[in-house]
N, C-alpha and C positions, 0 to 999 in steps of 0.2 A: 650867716650862711645857712641855707636850707639843707637839711639832710633828707635824702631820699630813702624811704623805707618801703620794702615790698615783702609780701608774704611768700615764703618759699613753698611752692606747691610741689606735689609729686612729679608733675611734668618737668619741673626744673631739675629734679634729681634723676629721674629715669625717663628716657624718651618713650613715647607711645608704643613704638615697635617692641620695646622690652616689656612695658607694662602689659601689653596684650598677651604675652606668653607666660605671665606669672601664674602659678597654680591657683585655681579657683576653689570655691567652697566644696565642690564635689570631691576634689582631690583630698582636701583636709578632712572631709567626712570619712573617706576611706581610711586615712591615717588614724583618726581618733578611734575607729572601730578596732584597731589592733592594740590599743592601749589596755593594759589590765584594768578591770573595773575599779579596783582600790586606788590605783594611781590617778585614773580619770576623776574619780570622786574627790580625791585630795586636791587636784589641780582646780577643779570647779569651785570647791569650798574656799580655796585661797584666793582665787581670782575674784569671785563675787563677794564672799563674806569677809575676806581679809583685806581686800583692796577697795572695791567700789562701795560696799555697804558699811564698812567699818566707821566711816565718818558720820553715819546717822546715829541719833540717840536710840538706845535699845528699844524704847517704847514705840518707835516708828514701825518696828516689825511685829508689834503685838497682834495685828490683824492676821498674821500667818501662824501664830501659836496653835499647834494642834491641827493645822489645816495642811493641805497638800496642793501646791501650785506647780503645774507643769510648764516648762519652757521648751518650745520646739523650734529648732533652727531648720527650716524646711529644706533649704538647698544643701544641707550637710547631712540630712537624715540623722539628726542628733536630737536627743530628748533627755531632759533631766527633770526630776521632781524635787521641789524644795519645800522646806518647812522652817519654822523658827522654834528654837528651844532656848528659853530664858533670854530672849531678846537677841539671840545670835542665829544666823542662817545655818541650816543644816541640809545636807544633800542626802536624799533617800536613795534606796536601791533603784536601779533602772526599771525594774518591773513594777514599782509602786504605782497605784492608781492615783491620778490627779483629780481633784474636785473641780478645778478650773485650769485652763491651759491658754497660754499666750504664745502665738505663733507668728513668725516673720522670717525673712531671709537673713543671712549673715550680715549683709550690708545694711539692712534696715535696723537690725539690733545695734550695729556699730554706730549708725547715725543717731540712734536714740541714746546710747550710752555716752557718746561724745557731745550730746545736746546740739548737734547740727540740724536735727529735726525733732519735732515734739511728737508725743504719742498721738495727740488728736489729729495732726496732719496725716501721719501714717495710717491711722485708723480710718479716717474718712476717704483716703485714697486706696483703701482696701489692701494695704500693705502690712497691716498689723491686725491679726485676727484673735478673737477670744472665743472660747467655748466653755461650756459647763457653768459653774456658779458665777453669775454675772457680777454680784457684789464683790466677790473675791478677785475676779479678773480686773474690775475697775480700781480696786485698792492697789493691785500690783501695777496697773498702768499709771496711776497717780504717783506711786513710789518712783517709777522710772523717770517721770518728769521732774521729780524733786531731788534727784541724786546730787549731793553737794560736791560737784567737781572742784570747786574752789578750795576744798579742804583736802584734796588729794595732793600728793607730792607733785611739784612742777614737772618732774621727769615723766611721771605716769600720765599726767594731763597732756603733755606735749606728744608723748608716744601714741596715746589713744587718738588724739586729733590728727596726727600725721598719718597713722595707719589707716584711719577712716578715709581721709582724703586720698590716700594712695589706692584704696579699694575702689573708691568712686572713679578715679582716673583709669584704673585698670579695667573696670567694667565698660567705661566709655570707649577705651582703646579696643577692647575685645569686640564690642558691637559695631564700631566704626569700620572694622576690617571685614565685615560680612557683606 
């Protein structure tokens, strides 16, 4: 007997009429501005350093030791500056100057983190931008492509993938209503 398998997509869970009314990145950008800087810094450190990058060998972050890499989420008006200390990611103060900066929208960073798009595709479609020290920016871009998602907990992988697909569906629903 054949079993039929299908991928559960966000449209199966939430209809487009609901998806189009979900709060977008601008809303979440306003929310994050209200967070105390220390809490925001801790959340970023845990999300990036504790979850996504913890599966990497510490030497993989060596390129960032003593350097300052900016990450800008353009549609949230959100900026963070990262460095590495003893092979572990560290979040610097919001006012820190970055030597290189990687910029994209929320959705494009989600697509990159979930590996539903690769950095080269986003870069050549002008959806991923780099400024400043090109070598540092390229190292960061290469690191994004090599995130070992298979070493993350299945729950986190599934949540990231599902959230990304829901964001894509919400964007489609939002623009379809125009």
